[in-house]
N, C-alpha and C positions, 0 to 999 in steps of 0.2 A: 504494500500500500504506500502511496506517495504522501508527501507532507501536505497537511491541510493548510489552505490559504485563507487569510482574513480578508474577506471581500468588502468589509466596511471601512477599510483604511486603518491608519495607525491608531493605537489605543490612546485615550486621553492621558495626560500627565497624572501621576499619582496624587491623590488628595487625601488628607487626613479626615475630612468630614464626608458624610454621605451626601450632603447637599452639593449639587453641581451647578446650581443656577448662579449666573453672574449678577442678576438683579433681583430685588425683592419682587414677589408676586402677590397679586390680590386674588384670593380664592373665593370669588363671589360670582353668582350667575347673573348675567345681564344680557341685553340684546344689542346687536350692532347691525349695520347694513353692509351687505356685500354689493359693491357697485358693479353691475353688469346690466345688459339690456332690461332684464326683469329684476329689479332690485330685490334681493332676497334678505330676509331678516335671519340672522344667525344667533345662536345662543352660546355665549362665551361662559366657560366655567372657571377659567383662571387666565390672568393676563399679567404681563410684566413689561418693562421697557423694551425687551428684546423679542417677545413673542406672546402667543396665546394658544389656548386649547379650546376648540369648538366642538360641542356635542352635535352629532349628526348620525343618522343611520346610513347615509351614503357619502362616505368620505371621498375626497379627490385622491388621485394618485400622488405619491411623493414627487416633488419637483414642480407641481402645478402652481402657477402664479395667480394670485387673486388680489383685489384691491378692496379695502374696507373703509367705511366712514364710521368713526368712533367718537361719541360724545365724551369729552374729557372733564367737564365740570357742570355744576348745576345751572350756570348761566347759559348753557346750551352751546358752548364753543365746541367745534368739531374738528377732527384731524383726519386727513386722508392718509391711510397707511397701507402701502403695498407690502405683501408678504408671500412667502412660498411655503408649501407643505413640506415639512421635514419628517413627519411620521403620520401614518394613518392606521387606525385601529378599526378593523372591520366591524360594522354594525354598532360602533361606539362613538367615534369622533376622529379628529385630526389635529395635529400640532402644527402651528405656523410659526415661522421665524420672520420678523420684520426685516425689510431690506436695510434698515438703519435703526438704531435705538430710538424709540419715540420718547424723547425727553419731555414732550408735552404731557405725558401720562403721569408725571411726578405728582401732580395735584390729585389725580385719580387714585394713586397708590399711597397717598399720605406721606410722601417724601418731601 
């Protein structure tokens, strides 16, 4: 038998903590709009400056790009945030990584 290859790329650097998130996350369910011809409302179950997890029974394939409109404060200020799917969980949801950290979310996250 040949050597098994790691198809997911190099392993992340060793960490002493189980927490791998770079930014604080908000684990709260709320709705956002996915901007496409038929604007779809999506249900976020957690969000951070670098990404979010959306609950859905029909996740997109990994690598799919989507654009979202997210309200960041009670005054109604909104941010347009492009993101791509980095993980999909069949019949459960999908994890998105924003193309750039969304610093406007600081108020939403209480930072």
